N, CA, C and O atoms as CSV, one atom per row, in Angstrom:
chain,resi,resn,atom,element,x,y,z
A,1,UNK,N,N,-4.571,-14.277,-0.885
A,1,UNK,CA,C,-3.351,-14.158,-0.107
A,1,UNK,C,C,-3.233,-15.405,0.776
A,1,UNK,O,O,-4.190,-15.803,1.440
A,2,UNK,N,N,-2.042,-16.011,0.769
A,2,UNK,CA,C,-1.884,-17.243,1.536
A,2,UNK,C,C,-1.645,-16.958,3.024
A,2,UNK,O,O,-1.439,-15.811,3.421
A,3,UNK,N,N,-1.675,-18.004,3.827
A,3,UNK,CA,C,-1.565,-17.855,5.277
A,3,UNK,C,C,-0.238,-17.298,5.742
A,3,UNK,O,O,-0.206,-16.492,6.672
A,4,UNK,N,N,0.864,-17.704,5.119
A,4,UNK,CA,C,2.183,-17.210,5.532
A,4,UNK,C,C,2.313,-15.718,5.253
A,4,UNK,O,O,2.896,-14.982,6.049
A,5,UNK,N,N,1.765,-15.270,4.116
A,5,UNK,CA,C,1.844,-13.850,3.794
A,5,UNK,C,C,0.999,-13.029,4.768
A,5,UNK,O,O,1.400,-11.943,5.186
A,6,UNK,N,N,-0.159,-13.551,5.120
A,6,UNK,CA,C,-1.013,-12.870,6.090
A,6,UNK,C,C,-0.326,-12.789,7.449
A,6,UNK,O,O,-0.400,-11.761,8.121
A,7,UNK,N,N,0.345,-13.872,7.860
A,7,UNK,CA,C,1.061,-13.884,9.130
A,7,UNK,C,C,2.217,-12.891,9.135
A,7,UNK,O,O,2.442,-12.198,10.126
A,8,UNK,N,N,2.955,-12.825,8.016
A,8,UNK,CA,C,4.085,-11.900,7.924
A,8,UNK,C,C,3.606,-10.454,8.001
A,8,UNK,O,O,4.211,-9.638,8.697
A,9,UNK,N,N,2.525,-10.131,7.293
A,9,UNK,CA,C,1.995,-8.768,7.332
A,9,UNK,C,C,1.488,-8.412,8.725
A,9,UNK,O,O,1.713,-7.302,9.207
A,10,UNK,N,N,0.802,-9.357,9.372
A,10,UNK,CA,C,0.282,-9.102,10.712
A,10,UNK,C,C,1.430,-8.873,11.702
A,10,UNK,O,O,1.347,-7.981,12.546
A,11,UNK,N,N,2.495,-9.666,11.605
A,11,UNK,CA,C,3.646,-9.504,12.497
A,11,UNK,C,C,4.336,-8.169,12.257
A,11,UNK,O,O,4.741,-7.502,13.209
A,12,UNK,N,N,4.476,-7.770,10.986
A,12,UNK,CA,C,5.102,-6.495,10.646
A,12,UNK,C,C,4.328,-5.331,11.241
A,12,UNK,O,O,4.917,-4.417,11.818
A,13,UNK,N,N,3.027,-5.362,11.104
A,13,UNK,CA,C,2.188,-4.295,11.668
A,13,UNK,C,C,2.270,-4.284,13.185
A,13,UNK,O,O,2.356,-3.218,13.795
A,14,UNK,N,N,2.244,-5.470,13.805
A,14,UNK,CA,C,2.325,-5.550,15.272
A,14,UNK,C,C,3.660,-4.999,15.780
A,14,UNK,O,O,3.688,-4.270,16.772
A,15,UNK,N,N,4.765,-5.340,15.109
A,15,UNK,CA,C,6.077,-4.834,15.520
A,15,UNK,C,C,6.154,-3.323,15.356
A,15,UNK,O,O,6.689,-2.627,16.219
A,16,UNK,N,N,5.624,-2.820,14.256
A,16,UNK,CA,C,5.612,-1.382,14.017
A,16,UNK,C,C,4.833,-0.656,15.117
A,16,UNK,O,O,5.287,0.371,15.623
A,17,UNK,N,N,3.673,-1.181,15.486
A,17,UNK,CA,C,2.866,-0.556,16.534
A,17,UNK,C,C,3.561,-0.615,17.895
A,17,UNK,O,O,3.482,0.332,18.677
A,18,UNK,N,N,4.248,-1.742,18.177
A,18,UNK,CA,C,5.007,-1.838,19.429
A,18,UNK,C,C,6.103,-0.781,19.488
A,18,UNK,O,O,6.317,-0.168,20.533
A,19,UNK,N,N,6.797,-0.564,18.377
A,19,UNK,CA,C,7.863,0.439,18.354
A,19,UNK,C,C,7.318,1.840,18.559
A,19,UNK,O,O,7.950,2.656,19.230
A,20,UNK,N,N,6.159,2.130,17.993
A,20,UNK,CA,C,5.571,3.455,18.168
A,20,UNK,C,C,5.162,3.711,19.618
A,20,UNK,O,O,5.226,4.848,20.086
A,21,UNK,N,N,4.742,2.668,20.329
A,21,UNK,CA,C,4.308,2.821,21.715
A,21,UNK,C,C,5.470,2.772,22.695
A,21,UNK,O,O,5.319,3.144,23.859
A,22,UNK,N,N,6.631,2.314,22.232
A,22,UNK,CA,C,7.805,2.178,23.099
A,22,UNK,C,C,8.303,3.561,23.523
A,22,UNK,O,O,8.246,4.509,22.740
A,23,UNK,N,N,8.788,3.676,24.752
A,23,UNK,CA,C,9.218,4.956,25.315
A,23,UNK,C,C,10.621,5.376,24.868
A,23,UNK,O,O,11.061,6.480,25.189
A,24,UNK,N,N,11.319,4.527,24.142
A,24,UNK,CA,C,12.681,4.868,23.743
A,24,UNK,C,C,12.912,4.606,22.274
A,24,UNK,O,O,11.988,4.610,21.460
A,25,UNK,N,N,14.174,4.379,21.960
A,25,UNK,CA,C,14.589,4.139,20.587
A,25,UNK,C,C,14.249,2.713,20.180
A,25,UNK,O,O,14.262,1.806,21.012
A,26,UNK,N,N,13.951,2.518,18.932
A,26,UNK,CA,C,13.715,1.180,18.414
A,26,UNK,C,C,14.058,1.129,16.936
A,26,UNK,O,O,14.105,2.159,16.264
A,27,UNK,N,N,14.295,-0.063,16.441
A,27,UNK,CA,C,14.565,-0.219,15.014
A,27,UNK,C,C,13.859,-1.457,14.502
A,27,UNK,O,O,13.622,-2.418,15.233
A,28,UNK,N,N,13.538,-1.403,13.246
A,28,UNK,CA,C,12.854,-2.507,12.578
A,28,UNK,C,C,13.500,-2.666,11.214
A,28,UNK,O,O,13.582,-1.711,10.442
A,29,UNK,N,N,13.957,-3.867,10.922
A,29,UNK,CA,C,14.607,-4.135,9.642
A,29,UNK,C,C,13.857,-5.261,8.947
A,29,UNK,O,O,13.472,-6.249,9.572
A,30,UNK,N,N,13.658,-5.097,7.648
A,30,UNK,CA,C,12.994,-6.112,6.839
A,30,UNK,C,C,13.968,-6.560,5.758
A,30,UNK,O,O,14.484,-5.737,5.002
A,31,UNK,N,N,14.218,-7.860,5.685
A,31,UNK,CA,C,15.059,-8.440,4.642
A,31,UNK,C,C,14.201,-9.389,3.818
A,31,UNK,O,O,13.415,-10.164,4.364
A,32,UNK,N,N,14.355,-9.325,2.512
A,32,UNK,CA,C,13.639,-10.244,1.623
A,32,UNK,C,C,14.681,-10.895,0.730
A,32,UNK,O,O,15.434,-10.213,0.035
A,33,UNK,N,N,14.716,-12.202,0.756
A,33,UNK,CA,C,15.670,-12.962,-0.045
A,33,UNK,C,C,14.915,-13.896,-0.977
A,33,UNK,O,O,13.859,-14.423,-0.626
A,34,UNK,N,N,15.459,-14.092,-2.154
A,34,UNK,CA,C,14.869,-15.023,-3.108
A,34,UNK,C,C,15.365,-16.416,-2.768
A,34,UNK,O,O,16.571,-16.629,-2.643
A,35,UNK,N,N,14.459,-17.365,-2.618
A,35,UNK,CA,C,14.831,-18.748,-2.367
A,35,UNK,C,C,14.794,-19.475,-3.698
A,35,UNK,O,O,15.538,-19.126,-4.614
A,36,UNK,N,N,13.961,-20.454,-3.816
A,36,UNK,CA,C,13.834,-21.136,-5.105
A,36,UNK,C,C,12.676,-20.509,-5.867
A,36,UNK,O,O,12.012,-19.600,-5.369
A,37,UNK,N,N,12.445,-20.992,-7.058
A,37,UNK,CA,C,11.421,-20.379,-7.906
A,37,UNK,C,C,10.072,-20.330,-7.194
A,37,UNK,O,O,9.538,-21.344,-6.744
A,38,UNK,N,N,9.553,-19.127,-7.112
A,38,UNK,CA,C,8.231,-18.951,-6.523
A,38,UNK,C,C,8.220,-18.788,-5.021
A,38,UNK,O,O,7.144,-18.712,-4.426
A,39,UNK,N,N,9.408,-18.729,-4.367
A,39,UNK,CA,C,9.429,-18.536,-2.917
A,39,UNK,C,C,10.390,-17.427,-2.540
A,39,UNK,O,O,11.428,-17.233,-3.173
A,40,UNK,N,N,10.022,-16.702,-1.493
A,40,UNK,CA,C,10.879,-15.670,-0.925
A,40,UNK,C,C,10.896,-15.841,0.586
A,40,UNK,O,O,9.909,-16.256,1.193
A,41,UNK,N,N,12.035,-15.514,1.177
A,41,UNK,CA,C,12.180,-15.544,2.634
A,41,UNK,C,C,12.095,-14.107,3.127
A,41,UNK,O,O,12.799,-13.229,2.628
A,42,UNK,N,N,11.238,-13.874,4.099
A,42,UNK,CA,C,11.090,-12.554,4.694
A,42,UNK,C,C,11.539,-12.656,6.148
A,42,UNK,O,O,11.021,-13.472,6.910
A,43,UNK,N,N,12.510,-11.820,6.525
A,43,UNK,CA,C,13.004,-11.798,7.899
A,43,UNK,C,C,12.696,-10.430,8.478
A,43,UNK,O,O,13.126,-9.407,7.944
A,44,UNK,N,N,11.953,-10.418,9.564
A,44,UNK,CA,C,11.655,-9.191,10.296
A,44,UNK,C,C,12.543,-9.185,11.535
A,44,UNK,O,O,12.460,-10.087,12.369
A,45,UNK,N,N,13.384,-8.177,11.651
A,45,UNK,CA,C,14.345,-8.101,12.750
A,45,UNK,C,C,14.025,-6.886,13.606
A,45,UNK,O,O,14.145,-5.746,13.157
A,46,UNK,N,N,13.622,-7.139,14.831
A,46,UNK,CA,C,13.272,-6.083,15.779
A,46,UNK,C,C,13.694,-6.552,17.168
A,46,UNK,O,O,12.857,-6.704,18.057
A,47,UNK,N,N,14.999,-6.784,17.354
A,47,UNK,CA,C,15.487,-7.399,18.590
A,47,UNK,C,C,15.435,-8.905,18.460
A,47,UNK,O,O,16.455,-9.572,18.632
A,48,UNK,N,N,14.292,-9.448,18.164
A,48,UNK,CA,C,14.114,-10.853,17.808
A,48,UNK,C,C,13.980,-10.925,16.292
A,48,UNK,O,O,13.658,-9.931,15.641
A,49,UNK,N,N,14.228,-12.100,15.739
A,49,UNK,CA,C,14.024,-12.278,14.307
A,49,UNK,C,C,12.828,-13.191,14.066
A,49,UNK,O,O,12.685,-14.237,14.698
A,50,UNK,N,N,11.983,-12.775,13.147
A,50,UNK,CA,C,10.834,-13.564,12.740
A,50,UNK,C,C,11.040,-13.920,11.271
A,50,UNK,O,O,11.241,-13.036,10.438
A,51,UNK,N,N,10.990,-15.204,10.956
A,51,UNK,CA,C,11.276,-15.674,9.599
A,51,UNK,C,C,10.019,-16.266,8.982
A,51,UNK,O,O,9.327,-17.070,9.607
A,52,UNK,N,N,9.730,-15.861,7.752
A,52,UNK,CA,C,8.585,-16.375,7.006
A,52,UNK,C,C,9.056,-16.793,5.624
A,52,UNK,O,O,9.874,-16.102,5.016
A,53,UNK,N,N,8.557,-17.904,5.121
A,53,UNK,CA,C,8.810,-18.334,3.743
A,53,UNK,C,C,7.487,-18.216,3.010
A,53,UNK,O,O,6.500,-18.862,3.364
A,54,UNK,N,N,7.488,-17.371,1.973
A,54,UNK,CA,C,6.258,-17.063,1.262
A,54,UNK,C,C,6.294,-17.623,-0.156
A,54,UNK,O,O,7.326,-17.576,-0.826
A,55,UNK,N,N,5.171,-18.148,-0.603
A,55,UNK,CA,C,5.006,-18.539,-1.999
A,55,UNK,C,C,4.536,-17.311,-2.755
A,55,UNK,O,O,3.459,-16.782,-2.481
A,56,UNK,N,N,5.339,-16.859,-3.703
A,56,UNK,CA,C,5.031,-15.647,-4.446
A,56,UNK,C,C,4.920,-16.000,-5.920
A,56,UNK,O,O,5.863,-16.551,-6.490
A,57,UNK,N,N,3.790,-15.696,-6.552
A,57,UNK,CA,C,3.663,-15.995,-7.976
A,57,UNK,C,C,4.615,-15.119,-8.785
A,57,UNK,O,O,4.898,-13.988,-8.391
A,58,UNK,N,N,5.111,-15.629,-9.909
A,58,UNK,CA,C,6.010,-14.815,-10.730
A,58,UNK,C,C,5.266,-13.613,-11.295
A,58,UNK,O,O,4.058,-13.678,-11.525
A,59,UNK,N,N,5.986,-12.511,-11.519
A,59,UNK,CA,C,5.321,-11.317,-12.068
A,59,UNK,C,C,4.849,-11.570,-13.493
A,59,UNK,O,O,5.470,-12.321,-14.246
A,60,UNK,N,N,3.768,-10.945,-13.841
A,60,UNK,CA,C,3.247,-11.070,-15.202
A,60,UNK,C,C,4.202,-10.360,-16.154
A,60,UNK,O,O,4.686,-9.271,-15.849
A,61,UNK,N,N,4.470,-10.961,-17.285
A,61,UNK,CA,C,5.375,-10.395,-18.279
A,61,UNK,C,C,4.552,-9.823,-19.423
A,61,UNK,O,O,4.097,-10.569,-20.291
A,62,UNK,N,N,4.355,-8.506,-19.435
A,62,UNK,CA,C,3.541,-7.926,-20.500
A,62,UNK,C,C,4.259,-8.025,-21.838
A,62,UNK,O,O,5.482,-7.895,-21.888
A,63,UNK,N,N,3.521,-8.254,-22.928
A,63,UNK,CA,C,4.161,-8.323,-24.251
A,63,UNK,C,C,4.808,-6.987,-24.593
A,63,UNK,O,O,4.218,-5.924,-24.402
A,64,UNK,N,N,6.025,-7.067,-25.100
A,64,UNK,CA,C,6.743,-5.848,-25.455
A,64,UNK,C,C,7.307,-5.125,-24.257
A,64,UNK,O,O,7.703,-3.965,-24.367
A,65,UNK,N,N,7.354,-5.791,-23.106
A,65,UNK,CA,C,7.866,-5.182,-21.881
A,65,UNK,C,C,9.375,-5.106,-21.872
A,65,UNK,O,O,10.025,-5.372,-22.883
A,66,UNK,N,N,9.935,-4.741,-20.727
A,66,UNK,CA,C,11.379,-4.572,-20.593
A,66,UNK,C,C,12.135,-5.871,-20.798
A,66,UNK,O,O,13.288,-5.844,-21.229
A,67,UNK,N,N,11.527,-6.994,-20.504
A,67,UNK,CA,C,12.233,-8.265,-20.660
A,67,UNK,C,C,12.491,-8.588,-22.136
A,67,UNK,O,O,13.409,-9.346,-22.451
A,68,UNK,N,N,11.694,-8.023,-23.034
A,68,UNK,CA,C,11.891,-8.261,-24.458
A,68,UNK,C,C,12.921,-7.309,-25.064
A,68,UNK,O,O,13.382,-7.548,-26.180
A,69,UNK,N,N,13.293,-6.245,-24.367
A,69,UNK,CA,C,14.194,-5.232,-24.913
A,69,UNK,C,C,15.549,-5.788,-25.326
A,69,UNK,O,O,15.988,-5.467,-26.431
A,70,UNK,N,N,16.258,-6.605,-24.525
A,70,UNK,CA,C,17.563,-7.102,-24.963
A,70,UNK,C,C,17.465,-7.913,-26.252
A,70,UNK,O,O,18.357,-7.825,-27.096
A,71,UNK,N,N,16.413,-8.694,-26.421
A,71,UNK,CA,C,16.246,-9.477,-27.638
A,71,UNK,C,C,16.008,-8.569,-28.842
A,71,UNK,O,O,16.502,-8.839,-29.936
A,72,UNK,N,N,15.256,-7.501,-28.637
A,72,UNK,CA,C,14.974,-6.569,-29.725
A,72,UNK,C,C,16.238,-5.817,-30.127
A,72,UNK,O,O,16.454,-5.563,-31.312
A,73,UNK,N,N,17.070,-5.459,-29.161
A,73,UNK,CA,C,18.290,-4.714,-29.440
A,73,UNK,C,C,19.391,-5.591,-30.015
A,73,UNK,O,O,20.311,-5.075,-30.652
A,74,UNK,N,N,19.324,-6.892,-29.810
A,74,UNK,CA,C,20.381,-7.790,-30.273
A,74,UNK,C,C,20.504,-7.778,-31.784
A,74,UNK,O,O,21.605,-7.970,-32.300
A,75,UNK,N,N,19.414,-7.560,-32.516
A,75,UNK,CA,C,19.457,-7.563,-33.963
A,75,UNK,C,C,19.878,-6.230,-34.556
A,75,UNK,O,O,20.085,-6.130,-35.765
A,76,UNK,N,N,20.007,-5.213,-33.731
A,76,UNK,CA,C,20.369,-3.891,-34.223
A,76,UNK,C,C,21.879,-3.771,-34.370
A,76,UNK,O,O,22.636,-4.283,-33.545
A,77,UNK,N,N,22.306,-3.096,-35.418
A,77,UNK,CA,C,23.732,-2.851,-35.616
A,77,UNK,C,C,24.010,-1.376,-35.375
A,77,UNK,O,O,23.160,-0.518,-35.609
A,78,UNK,N,N,25.195,-1.107,-34.912
A,78,UNK,CA,C,25.609,0.263,-34.686
A,78,UNK,C,C,26.194,0.825,-35.987
A,78,UNK,O,O,27.062,0.214,-36.609
A,79,UNK,N,N,25.706,1.984,-36.374
A,79,UNK,CA,C,26.185,2.603,-37.612
A,79,UNK,C,C,26.996,3.852,-37.281
A,79,UNK,O,O,26.684,4.570,-36.331
A,80,UNK,N,N,28.053,4.110,-38.079
A,80,UNK,CA,C,28.892,5.302,-37.813
A,80,UNK,C,C,28.188,6.592,-38.146
A,80,UNK,O,O,28.761,7.669,-37.976
């Protein structure tokens, strides 16, 4: 796990714990946006905004997985 991901997780946990200890209402919002290939932006919003840019490896594509389904169906014809 890289340093930015560790920092984002630590901040998320710290904000969550602060909200639980707070005497009133609180909210925590997490936004994840895709940037360029291999990166995502994580914004933690809890009154203040904390922004992290994370390097995320692409998901493994298992053979015969869902990504292959459109190609497999393209050769099929519909019969009456």
